[in-house]
KOLTI-845748 format. One record per residue (C-alpha): residue number from 1; residue in one letter; x, y, z. Coordinates in steps of 0.5 Angstrom, whole numbers, padded with zeros to 4 digits, m for minus. Layout:
N
<node><num>NUM</num><residu>a</residu><c1>X</c1><c2>Y</c2><c3>Z</c3></node>
...
END
This chain:
183
<node><num>1</num><residu>m</residu><c1>m0021</c1><c2>m0022</c2><c3>m0017</c3></node>
<node><num>2</num><residu>d</residu><c1>m0019</c1><c2>m0020</c2><c3>m0010</c3></node>
<node><num>3</num><residu>q</residu><c1>m0019</c1><c2>m0012</c2><c3>m0012</c3></node>
<node><num>4</num><residu>a</residu><c1>m0026</c1><c2>m0014</c2><c3>m0015</c3></node>
<node><num>5</num><residu>l</residu><c1>m0028</c1><c2>m0016</c2><c3>m0008</c3></node>
<node><num>6</num><residu>y</residu><c1>m0025</c1><c2>m0010</c2><c3>m0004</c3></node>
<node><num>7</num><residu>y</residu><c1>m0028</c1><c2>m0005</c2><c3>m0009</c3></node>
<node><num>8</num><residu>a</residu><c1>m0035</c1><c2>m0008</c2><c3>m0007</c3></node>
<node><num>9</num><residu>k</residu><c1>m0034</c1><c2>m0007</c2><c3>0000</c3></node>
<node><num>10</num><residu>l</residu><c1>m0031</c1><c2>0000</c2><c3>0000</c3></node>
<node><num>11</num><residu>d</residu><c1>m0038</c1><c2>0003</c2><c3>0001</c3></node>
<node><num>12</num><residu>n</residu><c1>m0040</c1><c2>m0002</c2><c3>0007</c3></node>
<node><num>13</num><residu>f</residu><c1>m0033</c1><c2>m0001</c2><c3>0010</c3></node>
<node><num>14</num><residu>n</residu><c1>m0035</c1><c2>0001</c2><c3>0017</c3></node>
<node><num>15</num><residu>q</residu><c1>m0039</c1><c2>m0006</c2><c3>0017</c3></node>
<node><num>16</num><residu>d</residu><c1>m0033</c1><c2>m0010</c2><c3>0016</c3></node>
<node><num>17</num><residu>y</residu><c1>m0027</c1><c2>m0008</c2><c3>0020</c3></node>
<node><num>18</num><residu>e</residu><c1>m0024</c1><c2>m0009</c2><c3>0027</c3></node>
<node><num>19</num><residu>i</residu><c1>m0018</c1><c2>m0004</c2><c3>0029</c3></node>
<node><num>20</num><residu>v</residu><c1>m0013</c1><c2>m0008</c2><c3>0033</c3></node>
<node><num>21</num><residu>n</residu><c1>m0005</c1><c2>m0007</c2><c3>0034</c3></node>
<node><num>22</num><residu>c</residu><c1>m0001</c1><c2>m0010</c2><c3>0028</c3></node>
<node><num>23</num><residu>e</residu><c1>0006</c1><c2>m0011</c2><c3>0028</c3></node>
<node><num>24</num><residu>l</residu><c1>0009</c1><c2>m0008</c2><c3>0022</c3></node>
<node><num>25</num><residu>e</residu><c1>0014</c1><c2>m0013</c2><c3>0021</c3></node>
<node><num>26</num><residu>q</residu><c1>0009</c1><c2>m0019</c2><c3>0021</c3></node>
<node><num>27</num><residu>v</residu><c1>0005</c1><c2>m0016</c2><c3>0016</c3></node>
<node><num>28</num><residu>a</residu><c1>0011</c1><c2>m0014</c2><c3>0011</c3></node>
<node><num>29</num><residu>k</residu><c1>0013</c1><c2>m0021</c2><c3>0012</c3></node>
<node><num>30</num><residu>e</residu><c1>0006</c1><c2>m0024</c2><c3>0010</c3></node>
<node><num>31</num><residu>a</residu><c1>0006</c1><c2>m0020</c2><c3>0004</c3></node>
<node><num>32</num><residu>v</residu><c1>0013</c1><c2>m0022</c2><c3>0001</c3></node>
<node><num>33</num><residu>k</residu><c1>0011</c1><c2>m0029</c2><c3>0003</c3></node>
<node><num>34</num><residu>a</residu><c1>0004</c1><c2>m0028</c2><c3>m0001</c3></node>
<node><num>35</num><residu>h</residu><c1>0008</c1><c2>m0026</c2><c3>m0007</c3></node>
<node><num>36</num><residu>a</residu><c1>0014</c1><c2>m0031</c2><c3>m0006</c3></node>
<node><num>37</num><residu>k</residu><c1>0014</c1><c2>m0034</c2><c3>m0013</c3></node>
<node><num>38</num><residu>s</residu><c1>0014</c1><c2>m0028</c2><c3>m0016</c3></node>
<node><num>39</num><residu>f</residu><c1>0020</c1><c2>m0025</c2><c3>m0012</c3></node>
<node><num>40</num><residu>i</residu><c1>0024</c1><c2>m0032</c2><c3>m0014</c3></node>
<node><num>41</num><residu>s</residu><c1>0022</c1><c2>m0032</c2><c3>m0021</c3></node>
<node><num>42</num><residu>r</residu><c1>0024</c1><c2>m0025</c2><c3>m0022</c3></node>
<node><num>43</num><residu>k</residu><c1>0030</c1><c2>m0026</c2><c3>m0018</c3></node>
<node><num>44</num><residu>v</residu><c1>0028</c1><c2>m0020</c2><c3>m0014</c3></node>
<node><num>45</num><residu>r</residu><c1>0031</c1><c2>m0019</c2><c3>m0008</c3></node>
<node><num>46</num><residu>v</residu><c1>0027</c1><c2>m0016</c2><c3>m0001</c3></node>
<node><num>47</num><residu>q</residu><c1>0030</c1><c2>m0013</c2><c3>0005</c3></node>
<node><num>48</num><residu>l</residu><c1>0027</c1><c2>m0012</c2><c3>0011</c3></node>
<node><num>49</num><residu>d</residu><c1>0029</c1><c2>m0007</c2><c3>0015</c3></node>
<node><num>50</num><residu>i</residu><c1>0023</c1><c2>m0006</c2><c3>0020</c3></node>
<node><num>51</num><residu>p</residu><c1>0025</c1><c2>m0006</c2><c3>0028</c3></node>
<node><num>52</num><residu>p</residu><c1>0021</c1><c2>m0011</c2><c3>0032</c3></node>
<node><num>53</num><residu>a</residu><c1>0015</c1><c2>m0009</c2><c3>0036</c3></node>
<node><num>54</num><residu>v</residu><c1>0013</c1><c2>m0003</c2><c3>0031</c3></node>
<node><num>55</num><residu>t</residu><c1>0006</c1><c2>m0003</c2><c3>0032</c3></node>
<node><num>56</num><residu>v</residu><c1>0001</c1><c2>0001</c2><c3>0028</c3></node>
<node><num>57</num><residu>q</residu><c1>m0007</c1><c2>0001</c2><c3>0030</c3></node>
<node><num>58</num><residu>s</residu><c1>m0011</c1><c2>m0002</c2><c3>0024</c3></node>
<node><num>59</num><residu>d</residu><c1>m0015</c1><c2>m0007</c2><c3>0021</c3></node>
<node><num>60</num><residu>k</residu><c1>m0011</c1><c2>m0013</c2><c3>0019</c3></node>
<node><num>61</num><residu>k</residu><c1>m0014</c1><c2>m0016</c2><c3>0014</c3></node>
<node><num>62</num><residu>w</residu><c1>m0015</c1><c2>m0009</c2><c3>0010</c3></node>
<node><num>63</num><residu>l</residu><c1>m0008</c1><c2>m0007</c2><c3>0012</c3></node>
<node><num>64</num><residu>s</residu><c1>m0005</c1><c2>m0013</c2><c3>0009</c3></node>
<node><num>65</num><residu>f</residu><c1>m0009</c1><c2>m0012</c2><c3>0003</c3></node>
<node><num>66</num><residu>i</residu><c1>m0006</c1><c2>m0005</c2><c3>0002</c3></node>
<node><num>67</num><residu>v</residu><c1>0002</c1><c2>m0007</c2><c3>0003</c3></node>
<node><num>68</num><residu>s</residu><c1>0000</c1><c2>m0013</c2><c3>m0001</c3></node>
<node><num>69</num><residu>q</residu><c1>m0002</c1><c2>m0009</c2><c3>m0007</c3></node>
<node><num>70</num><residu>l</residu><c1>0004</c1><c2>m0004</c2><c3>m0006</c3></node>
<node><num>71</num><residu>v</residu><c1>0009</c1><c2>m0010</c2><c3>m0006</c3></node>
<node><num>72</num><residu>s</residu><c1>0005</c1><c2>m0012</c2><c3>m0013</c3></node>
<node><num>73</num><residu>n</residu><c1>0007</c1><c2>m0006</c2><c3>m0016</c3></node>
<node><num>74</num><residu>s</residu><c1>0014</c1><c2>m0006</c2><c3>m0014</c3></node>
<node><num>75</num><residu>l</residu><c1>0014</c1><c2>m0013</c2><c3>m0016</c3></node>
<node><num>76</num><residu>k</residu><c1>0011</c1><c2>m0011</c2><c3>m0023</c3></node>
<node><num>77</num><residu>y</residu><c1>0015</c1><c2>m0005</c2><c3>m0025</c3></node>
<node><num>78</num><residu>s</residu><c1>0022</c1><c2>m0008</c2><c3>m0022</c3></node>
<node><num>79</num><residu>g</residu><c1>0027</c1><c2>m0011</c2><c3>m0027</c3></node>
<node><num>80</num><residu>a</residu><c1>0030</c1><c2>m0018</c2><c3>m0027</c3></node>
<node><num>81</num><residu>s</residu><c1>0035</c1><c2>m0018</c2><c3>m0021</c3></node>
<node><num>82</num><residu>g</residu><c1>0032</c1><c2>m0012</c2><c3>m0018</c3></node>
<node><num>83</num><residu>e</residu><c1>0031</c1><c2>m0010</c2><c3>m0011</c3></node>
<node><num>84</num><residu>i</residu><c1>0025</c1><c2>m0008</c2><c3>m0006</c3></node>
<node><num>85</num><residu>t</residu><c1>0026</c1><c2>m0005</c2><c3>0001</c3></node>
<node><num>86</num><residu>i</residu><c1>0021</c1><c2>m0005</c2><c3>0006</c3></node>
<node><num>87</num><residu>s</residu><c1>0023</c1><c2>m0001</c2><c3>0012</c3></node>
<node><num>88</num><residu>a</residu><c1>0019</c1><c2>0003</c2><c3>0018</c3></node>
<node><num>89</num><residu>l</residu><c1>0021</c1><c2>0009</c2><c3>0021</c3></node>
<node><num>90</num><residu>a</residu><c1>0017</c1><c2>0012</c2><c3>0027</c3></node>
<node><num>91</num><residu>t</residu><c1>0017</c1><c2>0020</c2><c3>0029</c3></node>
<node><num>92</num><residu>q</residu><c1>0013</c1><c2>0024</c2><c3>0034</c3></node>
<node><num>93</num><residu>e</residu><c1>0008</c1><c2>0025</c2><c3>0029</c3></node>
<node><num>94</num><residu>e</residu><c1>0007</c1><c2>0019</c2><c3>0026</c3></node>
<node><num>95</num><residu>k</residu><c1>0010</c1><c2>0012</c2><c3>0024</c3></node>
<node><num>96</num><residu>r</residu><c1>0011</c1><c2>0010</c2><c3>0017</c3></node>
<node><num>97</num><residu>l</residu><c1>0012</c1><c2>0003</c2><c3>0013</c3></node>
<node><num>98</num><residu>i</residu><c1>0016</c1><c2>0005</c2><c3>0006</c3></node>
<node><num>99</num><residu>i</residu><c1>0016</c1><c2>0000</c2><c3>0001</c3></node>
<node><num>100</num><residu>r</residu><c1>0022</c1><c2>0002</c2><c3>m0005</c3></node>
<node><num>101</num><residu>d</residu><c1>0024</c1><c2>m0001</c2><c3>m0011</c3></node>
<node><num>102</num><residu>n</residu><c1>0030</c1><c2>0000</c2><c3>m0015</c3></node>
<node><num>103</num><residu>g</residu><c1>0025</c1><c2>m0001</c2><c3>m0022</c3></node>
<node><num>104</num><residu>i</residu><c1>0023</c1><c2>0003</c2><c3>m0028</c3></node>
<node><num>105</num><residu>g</residu><c1>0020</c1><c2>0009</c2><c3>m0024</c3></node>
<node><num>106</num><residu>i</residu><c1>0014</c1><c2>0014</c2><c3>m0025</c3></node>
<node><num>107</num><residu>e</residu><c1>0014</c1><c2>0019</c2><c3>m0030</c3></node>
<node><num>108</num><residu>a</residu><c1>0013</c1><c2>0026</c2><c3>m0026</c3></node>
<node><num>109</num><residu>k</residu><c1>0007</c1><c2>0028</c2><c3>m0030</c3></node>
<node><num>110</num><residu>d</residu><c1>0003</c1><c2>0021</c2><c3>m0028</c3></node>
<node><num>111</num><residu>l</residu><c1>0005</c1><c2>0022</c2><c3>m0020</c3></node>
<node><num>112</num><residu>p</residu><c1>m0001</c1><c2>0026</c2><c3>m0018</c3></node>
<node><num>113</num><residu>r</residu><c1>m0006</c1><c2>0022</c2><c3>m0021</c3></node>
<node><num>114</num><residu>i</residu><c1>m0003</c1><c2>0015</c2><c3>m0019</c3></node>
<node><num>115</num><residu>f</residu><c1>m0008</c1><c2>0014</c2><c3>m0014</c3></node>
<node><num>116</num><residu>n</residu><c1>m0014</c1><c2>0016</c2><c3>m0018</c3></node>
<node><num>117</num><residu>r</residu><c1>m0019</c1><c2>0010</c2><c3>m0020</c3></node>
<node><num>118</num><residu>g</residu><c1>m0018</c1><c2>0007</c2><c3>m0027</c3></node>
<node><num>119</num><residu>f</residu><c1>m0011</c1><c2>0011</c2><c3>m0028</c3></node>
<node><num>120</num><residu>t</residu><c1>m0006</c1><c2>0007</c2><c3>m0031</c3></node>
<node><num>121</num><residu>g</residu><c1>m0001</c1><c2>0012</c2><c3>m0034</c3></node>
<node><num>122</num><residu>a</residu><c1>0005</c1><c2>0011</c2><c3>m0038</c3></node>
<node><num>123</num><residu>n</residu><c1>0007</c1><c2>0005</c2><c3>m0035</c3></node>
<node><num>124</num><residu>g</residu><c1>0001</c1><c2>0002</c2><c3>m0034</c3></node>
<node><num>125</num><residu>r</residu><c1>0000</c1><c2>0003</c2><c3>m0042</c3></node>
<node><num>126</num><residu>s</residu><c1>0006</c1><c2>m0001</c2><c3>m0043</c3></node>
<node><num>127</num><residu>h</residu><c1>0004</c1><c2>m0007</c2><c3>m0038</c3></node>
<node><num>128</num><residu>a</residu><c1>m0002</c1><c2>m0011</c2><c3>m0040</c3></node>
<node><num>129</num><residu>t</residu><c1>m0004</c1><c2>m0013</c2><c3>m0033</c3></node>
<node><num>130</num><residu>s</residu><c1>m0005</c1><c2>m0006</c2><c3>m0030</c3></node>
<node><num>131</num><residu>t</residu><c1>m0012</c1><c2>m0004</c2><c3>m0028</c3></node>
<node><num>132</num><residu>g</residu><c1>m0011</c1><c2>0002</c2><c3>m0025</c3></node>
<node><num>133</num><residu>m</residu><c1>m0015</c1><c2>0000</c2><c3>m0019</c3></node>
<node><num>134</num><residu>g</residu><c1>m0010</c1><c2>m0003</c2><c3>m0014</c3></node>
<node><num>135</num><residu>l</residu><c1>m0007</c1><c2>0004</c2><c3>m0012</c3></node>
<node><num>136</num><residu>y</residu><c1>m0014</c1><c2>0007</c2><c3>m0012</c3></node>
<node><num>137</num><residu>l</residu><c1>m0016</c1><c2>0002</c2><c3>m0007</c3></node>
<node><num>138</num><residu>a</residu><c1>m0010</c1><c2>0002</c2><c3>m0003</c3></node>
<node><num>139</num><residu>q</residu><c1>m0011</c1><c2>0009</c2><c3>m0002</c3></node>
<node><num>140</num><residu>e</residu><c1>m0018</c1><c2>0010</c2><c3>m0001</c3></node>
<node><num>141</num><residu>l</residu><c1>m0018</c1><c2>0004</c2><c3>0004</c3></node>
<node><num>142</num><residu>s</residu><c1>m0012</c1><c2>0007</c2><c3>0008</c3></node>
<node><num>143</num><residu>k</residu><c1>m0016</c1><c2>0014</c2><c3>0009</c3></node>
<node><num>144</num><residu>k</residu><c1>m0022</c1><c2>0010</c2><c3>0012</c3></node>
<node><num>145</num><residu>l</residu><c1>m0017</c1><c2>0007</c2><c3>0017</c3></node>
<node><num>146</num><residu>g</residu><c1>m0014</c1><c2>0014</c2><c3>0018</c3></node>
<node><num>147</num><residu>h</residu><c1>m0008</c1><c2>0012</c2><c3>0014</c3></node>
<node><num>148</num><residu>y</residu><c1>m0005</c1><c2>0015</c2><c3>0008</c3></node>
<node><num>149</num><residu>l</residu><c1>m0001</c1><c2>0014</c2><c3>0002</c3></node>
<node><num>150</num><residu>t</residu><c1>0004</c1><c2>0018</c2><c3>m0001</c3></node>
<node><num>151</num><residu>c</residu><c1>0009</c1><c2>0016</c2><c3>m0007</c3></node>
<node><num>152</num><residu>e</residu><c1>0016</c1><c2>0019</c2><c3>m0010</c3></node>
<node><num>153</num><residu>s</residu><c1>0019</c1><c2>0017</c2><c3>m0016</c3></node>
<node><num>154</num><residu>a</residu><c1>0025</c1><c2>0018</c2><c3>m0021</c3></node>
<node><num>155</num><residu>v</residu><c1>0024</c1><c2>0015</c2><c3>m0028</c3></node>
<node><num>156</num><residu>g</residu><c1>0029</c1><c2>0009</c2><c3>m0029</c3></node>
<node><num>157</num><residu>n</residu><c1>0031</c1><c2>0010</c2><c3>m0021</c3></node>
<node><num>158</num><residu>y</residu><c1>0026</c1><c2>0008</c2><c3>m0016</c3></node>
<node><num>159</num><residu>t</residu><c1>0019</c1><c2>0008</c2><c3>m0013</c3></node>
<node><num>160</num><residu>e</residu><c1>0018</c1><c2>0009</c2><c3>m0006</c3></node>
<node><num>161</num><residu>f</residu><c1>0011</c1><c2>0008</c2><c3>m0003</c3></node>
<node><num>162</num><residu>t</residu><c1>0010</c1><c2>0010</c2><c3>0004</c3></node>
<node><num>163</num><residu>i</residu><c1>0004</c1><c2>0009</c2><c3>0009</c3></node>
<node><num>164</num><residu>h</residu><c1>0003</c1><c2>0014</c2><c3>0014</c3></node>
<node><num>165</num><residu>f</residu><c1>0000</c1><c2>0012</c2><c3>0020</c3></node>
<node><num>166</num><residu>p</residu><c1>m0002</c1><c2>0019</c2><c3>0024</c3></node>
<node><num>167</num><residu>r</residu><c1>m0001</c1><c2>0018</c2><c3>0031</c3></node>
<node><num>168</num><residu>n</residu><c1>m0007</c1><c2>0023</c2><c3>0033</c3></node>
<node><num>169</num><residu>a</residu><c1>m0012</c1><c2>0019</c2><c3>0028</c3></node>
<node><num>170</num><residu>d</residu><c1>m0017</c1><c2>0015</c2><c3>0031</c3></node>
<node><num>171</num><residu>p</residu><c1>m0021</c1><c2>0011</c2><c3>0025</c3></node>
<node><num>172</num><residu>h</residu><c1>m0027</c1><c2>0009</c2><c3>0029</c3></node>
<node><num>173</num><residu>l</residu><c1>m0028</c1><c2>0016</c2><c3>0032</c3></node>
<node><num>174</num><residu>q</residu><c1>m0028</c1><c2>0019</c2><c3>0024</c3></node>
<node><num>175</num><residu>t</residu><c1>m0032</c1><c2>0013</c2><c3>0022</c3></node>
<node><num>176</num><residu>v</residu><c1>m0038</c1><c2>0014</c2><c3>0027</c3></node>
<node><num>177</num><residu>r</residu><c1>m0038</c1><c2>0021</c2><c3>0026</c3></node>
<node><num>178</num><residu>r</residu><c1>m0039</c1><c2>0020</c2><c3>0018</c3></node>
<node><num>179</num><residu>h</residu><c1>m0044</c1><c2>0016</c2><c3>0020</c3></node>
<node><num>180</num><residu>d</residu><c1>m0048</c1><c2>0021</c2><c3>0025</c3></node>
<node><num>181</num><residu>f</residu><c1>m0048</c1><c2>0027</c2><c3>0020</c3></node>
<node><num>182</num><residu>a</residu><c1>m0050</c1><c2>0022</c2><c3>0014</c3></node>
<node><num>183</num><residu>d</residu><c1>m0056</c1><c2>0021</c2><c3>0018</c3></node>
END
């Protein structure tokens, strides 16, 4: 249901966002809390390794949706008694939020297409609940906010999603420019 609502809002994104300082630790904790029942029922451990006060510029609602999608994916493809680690890293060029699981991994041939609308890949075909929309929405919303997602994976070993927050990105300015050129 959430995915359908966010998909419907994608075209009118510039009418419903507010860039504020978002603490990554708080956003990550809220995503974990939202999926607490799944963590408990699947016996998946979570490890948060985010230094306090790591702040990024984003829209809190949209960023929370993105992080929740990535956590949901990690839970879906982690085995019972798995582990999900959520960490943050800051460099001179960017800040990163990293969500890594020790689940089934993604086949190398599927990796380049996981952010395509409707793509489910080999893993999605084996899980009836996969729609191929979650990662697409997460990537599209990230781009609109001036962020972007990457993924690394090894089958049978891990999957690691990274949200990149470039320090020189100004999503408001980019949206204004796009809107001015569209007129």
